[in-house]
C-alpha positions as CSV (number, residue, x, y, z in Angstrom):
1,M,-11.8,5.7,-20.5
2,E,-9.8,8.9,-20.3
3,G,-12.9,11.1,-20.2
4,N,-14.5,8.9,-17.5
5,A,-11.4,8.5,-15.3
6,Q,-12.2,11.3,-12.9
7,E,-15.8,10.2,-12.6
8,L,-14.8,6.6,-11.8
9,I,-12.2,7.7,-9.3
10,T,-14.8,9.9,-7.5
11,K,-17.2,6.9,-7.4
12,I,-14.6,4.7,-5.9
13,K,-13.8,7.3,-3.2
14,Q,-17.4,8.0,-2.3
15,N,-18.2,4.3,-2.1
16,I,-15.3,3.6,0.3
17,L,-16.4,6.5,2.5
18,T,-19.9,5.0,2.9
19,T,-18.4,2.4,5.3
20,F,-15.1,3.9,6.3
21,A,-15.3,6.8,8.8
22,G,-11.9,8.4,8.0
23,T,-10.5,11.4,6.3
24,E,-10.8,11.9,2.5
25,T,-7.0,12.4,2.4
26,T,-6.5,8.9,3.7
27,V,-8.9,7.4,1.1
28,D,-7.1,9.5,-1.6
29,R,-3.8,7.9,-0.7
30,V,-5.2,4.4,-0.8
31,I,-6.7,5.0,-4.2
32,C,-3.5,6.6,-5.4
33,C,-1.5,3.5,-4.3
34,L,-4.0,1.2,-6.1
35,L,-3.8,3.2,-9.3
36,A,0.0,3.3,-9.1
37,G,0.1,-0.5,-8.9
38,G,1.6,-0.5,-5.4
39,H,1.2,-2.3,-2.1
40,L,-0.1,-0.6,1.0
41,L,0.9,-0.9,4.7
42,L,-1.6,0.4,7.3
43,E,-0.1,0.8,10.8
44,D,-1.9,2.0,13.9
45,V,-3.4,0.9,17.2
46,P,-6.2,-1.6,17.2
47,G,-9.8,-0.5,16.4
48,V,-9.2,2.6,14.3
49,G,-10.5,1.1,11.0
50,K,-7.5,-0.4,9.3
51,T,-9.2,-3.6,8.3
52,T,-12.5,-1.8,7.5
53,L,-10.6,0.5,5.1
54,A,-9.0,-2.5,3.3
55,L,-12.3,-4.4,3.1
56,S,-14.1,-1.3,1.8
57,L,-11.6,-1.0,-1.1
58,A,-11.8,-4.7,-1.8
59,H,-15.6,-4.7,-2.0
60,T,-15.6,-1.5,-4.1
61,V,-13.7,-3.2,-6.8
62,N,-15.5,-6.3,-8.2
63,C,-12.4,-8.6,-8.2
64,S,-11.0,-11.7,-6.5
65,F,-10.2,-11.2,-2.9
66,G,-8.0,-13.2,-0.5
67,R,-7.4,-12.7,3.2
68,V,-5.2,-14.2,5.9
69,S,-5.4,-13.2,9.6
70,F,-1.8,-13.7,10.6
71,S,-0.8,-15.4,13.8
72,P,2.4,-16.9,15.3
73,D,1.5,-20.3,13.8
74,T,0.7,-19.1,10.3
75,L,2.8,-21.0,7.7
76,P,4.1,-19.8,4.3
77,S,1.8,-22.4,2.6
78,D,-1.2,-20.8,4.3
79,I,-0.4,-17.8,2.0
80,T,1.0,-19.2,-1.2
81,G,-0.8,-22.5,-1.3
82,L,0.6,-26.0,-1.6
83,T,0.8,-29.1,-3.8
84,I,-1.3,-32.2,-2.9
85,Y,-0.9,-35.6,-4.3
86,N,-3.9,-36.7,-6.5
87,T,-4.4,-40.4,-6.1
88,S,-6.6,-40.6,-9.2
89,T,-4.2,-38.9,-11.6
90,K,-1.1,-39.9,-9.7
91,T,0.2,-36.3,-10.0
92,F,0.8,-33.4,-7.6
93,D,-1.9,-30.7,-8.0
94,Y,-1.4,-27.1,-6.9
95,R,-4.0,-25.8,-4.5
96,P,-3.8,-21.9,-4.8
97,G,-3.4,-20.0,-1.6
98,P,-5.3,-16.7,-0.8
99,V,-2.5,-14.6,-2.2
100,M,-3.5,-15.8,-5.7
101,S,-6.1,-13.0,-5.9
102,N,-6.4,-9.5,-7.2
103,I,-6.5,-7.9,-3.7
104,F,-4.9,-9.7,-0.8
105,L,-5.5,-8.6,2.8
106,A,-2.6,-9.5,5.1
107,D,-4.4,-8.8,8.4
108,E,-2.0,-8.1,11.4
109,I,1.0,-9.1,9.3
110,N,3.5,-8.5,12.1
111,R,2.0,-11.1,14.4
112,T,3.7,-13.8,12.4
113,P,7.5,-14.6,12.3
114,P,9.7,-13.2,9.5
115,K,9.8,-16.6,7.8
116,T,6.1,-16.4,7.0
117,Q,6.2,-12.7,6.3
118,S,8.8,-13.4,3.6
119,A,6.4,-15.7,1.8
120,L,5.0,-12.5,0.3
121,L,8.2,-11.1,-1.1
122,E,8.1,-12.8,-4.5
123,A,4.4,-12.1,-5.1
124,M,4.8,-8.4,-4.1
125,Q,7.8,-7.8,-6.4
126,E,7.3,-10.1,-9.3
127,K,3.6,-11.0,-9.3
128,K,4.2,-14.7,-9.0
129,V,4.6,-17.4,-6.4
130,T,6.9,-20.4,-6.5
131,V,5.7,-23.6,-4.7
132,D,7.7,-26.8,-4.8
133,G,9.8,-25.5,-7.7
134,T,6.9,-24.5,-9.9
135,T,6.1,-20.8,-10.6
136,H,2.5,-19.6,-10.7
137,P,1.9,-16.1,-12.1
138,L,-0.6,-13.7,-10.6
139,E,-2.9,-12.4,-13.4
140,G,-4.4,-9.0,-13.7
141,I,-4.2,-6.4,-10.9
142,F,-2.5,-7.4,-7.7
143,M,-2.4,-5.4,-4.5
144,V,-1.3,-6.4,-1.0
145,I,-3.0,-4.4,1.8
146,A,-1.3,-5.3,5.1
147,T,-2.4,-4.1,8.5
148,Q,-0.1,-4.1,11.5
149,N,-0.1,-2.9,15.1
150,P,2.8,-0.7,16.3
151,I,5.9,-2.9,17.0
152,E,5.9,-1.8,20.6
153,F,2.7,-3.9,21.1
154,A,3.0,-7.4,22.6
155,G,3.2,-10.3,20.2
156,T,4.5,-8.4,17.2
157,Y,7.5,-8.9,15.0
158,P,9.2,-6.1,13.1
159,L,8.9,-6.5,9.3
160,P,12.2,-7.2,7.5
161,E,13.6,-4.1,5.7
162,A,13.4,-6.0,2.4
163,Q,9.6,-6.4,2.8
164,L,9.0,-2.8,4.0
165,D,10.7,-1.6,0.8
166,R,8.2,-3.5,-1.2
167,F,5.3,-1.5,0.2
168,M,4.7,1.6,-1.9
169,M,3.1,3.5,0.9
170,K,2.7,3.3,4.6
171,L,-0.3,5.1,6.2
172,S,-1.3,5.7,9.8
173,L,-5.0,6.4,10.3
174,G,-4.9,7.9,13.8
175,Y,-8.0,8.4,16.0
176,P,-11.0,10.0,14.1
177,D,-12.0,13.5,14.8
178,K,-15.4,14.3,16.4
179,E,-17.2,14.5,13.1
180,N,-15.9,11.2,11.8
181,E,-16.4,9.4,15.1
182,I,-20.1,10.5,15.2
183,K,-20.3,9.4,11.5
184,L,-18.9,6.0,12.6
185,A,-21.6,5.6,15.3
186,D,-24.3,6.4,12.7
187,M,-22.8,3.7,10.3
188,F,-22.9,1.3,13.2
189,L,-26.5,2.0,14.1
190,K,-27.6,1.8,10.5
191,E,-25.6,-1.4,10.0
192,K,-23.6,0.0,7.1
193,T,-21.1,-2.8,6.9
194,T,-18.5,-3.7,4.3
195,E,-20.3,-6.9,3.5
196,K,-23.3,-4.8,2.3
197,L,-21.1,-2.6,0.1
198,E,-21.8,-2.9,-3.6
199,S,-18.9,-2.7,-6.1
200,V,-18.8,0.3,-8.5
201,C,-16.2,-1.0,-10.9
202,E,-14.5,-4.1,-12.3
203,A,-10.8,-5.2,-12.1
204,K,-10.5,-4.3,-15.8
205,D,-11.5,-0.7,-15.0
206,I,-8.6,-0.5,-12.5
207,E,-6.3,-1.9,-15.1
208,A,-7.4,0.7,-17.5
209,L,-6.7,3.5,-15.0
210,Q,-3.3,2.0,-14.2
211,E,-2.5,2.2,-17.9
212,L,-3.5,5.9,-17.9
213,V,-1.3,6.5,-15.0
214,K,1.7,5.3,-16.9
215,K,1.0,7.8,-19.7
216,V,1.2,10.8,-17.3
217,T,4.2,12.9,-18.3
218,V,7.1,13.2,-16.0
219,K,9.5,15.9,-17.1
220,E,13.3,15.6,-16.7
221,N,13.4,18.4,-14.0
222,I,10.9,16.4,-11.9
223,I,13.0,13.2,-12.2
224,E,16.0,15.2,-11.2
225,Y,14.1,16.7,-8.2
226,V,13.1,13.2,-7.1
227,H,16.7,12.0,-7.5
228,N,18.0,14.9,-5.4
229,I,15.5,14.0,-2.6
230,I,16.6,10.3,-2.7
231,T,20.3,11.4,-2.6
232,A,19.6,13.6,0.4
233,T,18.2,10.7,2.4
234,R,21.3,8.7,1.7
235,N,23.6,11.5,3.1
236,D,21.7,12.1,6.3
237,S,23.3,10.5,9.4
238,H,19.9,10.4,11.2
239,F,19.0,7.3,9.1
240,M,20.7,3.9,9.0
241,T,20.0,3.6,5.3
242,G,18.7,6.0,2.7
243,A,15.9,5.5,0.2
244,S,16.5,2.8,-2.4
245,P,16.2,3.0,-6.2
246,R,12.9,1.1,-5.8
247,A,11.7,4.0,-3.5
248,M,12.6,6.5,-6.2
249,L,10.5,4.6,-8.8
250,A,7.7,4.2,-6.4
251,L,7.6,8.0,-5.7
252,I,7.5,8.8,-9.4
253,R,4.7,6.3,-10.1
254,A,2.7,7.5,-7.2
255,A,3.1,11.1,-8.3
256,Q,1.8,10.1,-11.7
257,A,-1.3,8.5,-10.1
258,L,-1.9,11.6,-8.0
259,A,-1.7,13.8,-11.1
260,L,-4.3,11.7,-12.8
261,M,-6.5,11.8,-9.8
262,N,-6.3,15.6,-9.9
263,G,-7.2,15.7,-13.6
264,R,-3.7,16.4,-15.0
265,D,-1.6,14.5,-17.6
266,F,1.7,15.8,-16.1
267,V,3.4,15.6,-12.7
268,K,4.1,18.8,-10.7
269,P,6.6,19.3,-7.8
270,D,3.5,19.5,-5.5
271,D,2.7,15.9,-6.3
272,I,6.1,14.9,-5.0
273,K,5.7,17.0,-1.9
274,Q,2.4,15.4,-1.0
275,L,3.7,11.9,-1.3
276,Y,7.3,11.7,-0.1
277,I,6.3,11.0,3.6
278,P,4.0,8.0,2.9
279,V,6.3,6.6,0.2
280,L,9.7,7.1,1.8
281,L,9.5,7.3,5.6
282,H,8.9,3.6,6.3
283,R,11.9,2.5,4.2
284,M,14.5,4.4,6.3
285,P,15.1,3.2,9.9
286,L,16.6,5.7,12.3
287,S,20.2,5.4,13.3
288,V,20.9,4.1,16.8
289,E,22.0,7.6,17.9
290,A,18.7,9.2,16.6
291,R,16.6,6.6,18.3
292,M,18.4,7.1,21.6
293,A,17.8,10.9,21.2
294,H,14.1,10.2,20.6
295,E,14.3,12.0,17.3
296,N,11.0,12.3,15.2
297,P,11.7,10.7,11.8
298,E,9.0,12.6,10.0
299,V,10.3,15.9,11.3
300,I,13.8,15.0,10.2
301,L,12.7,14.0,6.7
302,R,10.6,17.1,6.2
303,T,13.5,19.3,7.3
304,M,15.9,17.5,5.1
305,I,13.7,17.7,2.0
306,A,12.9,21.3,2.6
307,S,16.5,22.1,1.8
308,V,16.2,20.4,-1.7
309,E,15.8,22.9,-4.5
310,V,12.3,22.7,-6.0
311,P,12.1,22.9,-9.8
312,V,10.0,25.6,-11.4
313,S,6.8,24.2,-13.0
314,N,6.3,25.1,-16.7
């Protein structure tokens, strides 16, 4: 598998780009999140391809797929499943919900109240769901891809901080440039839809890649660099809270995945630099004073991390 890793990753990327008219960088980040075993939050205005990107990934990997289009009346049981009394056996049988799949698409997750949003917490952190006191494990790979509209839009609820912290990355697609928008029109006219997309790998192939990611070397000076970044976020008054220990581990694992994607078996400082924005920014809400001053959180984070000493690669 090690020799074929780069070839398979390239196939996954090119397959997604046959139905998603976005940048290669965006697709790289999505694949990186998958290989790192993380969950992904896609936020942007309606119609820019968030759901298409999620479906393209799901169809690229031949695995079980679940989807819920969230609305104000979506219930936790609509996600996790429920137990139903079986009159023939006189027992309660568990009917799995759509979350019991390898890739779960939570479409417009912030259109449902926090109580329903929280139904995903246990699955995202511990790969299991508990229904009526019985725990049901999630087998194999498991990735939640959630889409949401900006919270300023009507009918949206902000995601709880505890749930935001469980997403390894948050990406914003933005409007496509001229080249990609023309490409999108061409896909539309040729009916290149996600439903027609053929898979290029199996779930077991992704599991094998995830195991390779864990073998990527992270030297002590890189770990110290990540720790110094995390500590800097906790000491900055622009943010209400700094990055959590979970965020530090997520950044390290994502950097391992990026190193593997780039054909290396070790992490470099550049891997950290490329990933700290999508991994950290959504976990740290601005302070009241910073919001009132209309501060840009990404600019603040970049300025702050630029002052952290970068280790010398060797």
